[in-house]
N, C-alpha and C positions, 0 to 999 in steps of 0.2 A: 512445545516449538511455540514461541514468544513471537507474537504476530502485533506490529502497530497497522489499527486500520485507520484511516484517515477518508474520512467519506462526511460532506456537508447537509447533504439530506436526509433528516433527521430521523425517518423512516427507515431509509437505505439502512444508514449506521446502523440503531438497535436492530434490524431484520437477521444483515451481514452477521454481529456482533453474536448474536444469541445463535444464529447457524453454525459458525464456525466454534463457539464454545460448546455445543453440543455435538460438534466431530473431535473433542479432547484437545483444540489449540486453547493455550492462553493468549485472550485478546484484551487488548487496551485501547480504545477507543478515542480519536480525537477529530471536532467536526471544521479543523482551521489551520493553519499554516503554523500559527502563534502554537495553539493546542498541541499538537504534532511536537514540536521541538522542545515544548515544556518535557512530557512525557520521555523524550528520546535522551534530552539531558539528564534526564535522573534514574532513565532504566535502559539495560540493553535489549534490542531487540532483534528476532533472528531473519525476520523477514516483514518488509515493510509492502501494505496493499494500501495506495495513494487512488483516489480522486485526482483528476489533473487541475481543474478547473475550481477553485475554490474562492471563498469571498476573499480572504484576505492575498491572494497569492497563486502560488500553481505547490504542486504537488513535484514538481520537475525541480523548485527552492529546496522542498523538504530531503527530497531526492539526493540531491547534492550539498546537500550541509552535512547530513548522517554519512555518508560516504567519502567525505571530508577527514572523519572523524575515525570510520571503521566500516569495512566493507561489509554491504546486506542486501540481501538475496530482494528485487524490487518486482512488486506487479502493478503496472498502473492500470489506473478502471477510469472508463473515458467515455463521453459520448461521442469523440471525436477519433473519428477512424482512417481517415485520409493518410495517404503515404507518407509524407511529411510528419503527421504526428506520429506514426509510429516510429520512424527514424528520429525522433527528437525527446522520445521519451528513450529509446536504446542509447542514444550520444550520451545521456545524462546517466546513465546505470541500469535502467530497468532493466530485466532480462525477459519481462512478459511485456502485451500490450492487451490487455480486456477490452473489448467495447461493450459498453451498456446495452441493455440488460446484461448481467452477470448470470452465468450459468455455472451456478454452485458450484458443482462436480467439477466443474473445470477447474474453478477456483481452487478447488479443494488437491486436486491433482498435482496441479504447480506447487501448490506450498508444499507439497509430498515431497517434489523434487529439490526445493529448497532448504528439507530440513538437515543437510549437511553444510548450508551455507557456515561462513563464518558470521558472527557478530555474538 
């Protein structure tokens, strides 16, 4: 499964990338909206795992851009867990909304559910 991981916190990005790769996922990582969109323009991913708050925009911007090209299974990662935050992420196409710190087993379980997603 091809995962586009977008997380601006360098240590979290590196740790999640490493842990997901050890679990057998092909992971390409970005730390910004621009970086994510560049990767998505050159490769097709099965799953988008994205932080919502990014220095140059939002994970919502990424989901909207990728979903406009082709459907993708999306998991939002965020420190924001109010009902409105969850509603907004679902409204743009994220299938799940995880609150940081992320439980890796929960993330892995959700990724496995997205295995049959188009992309």
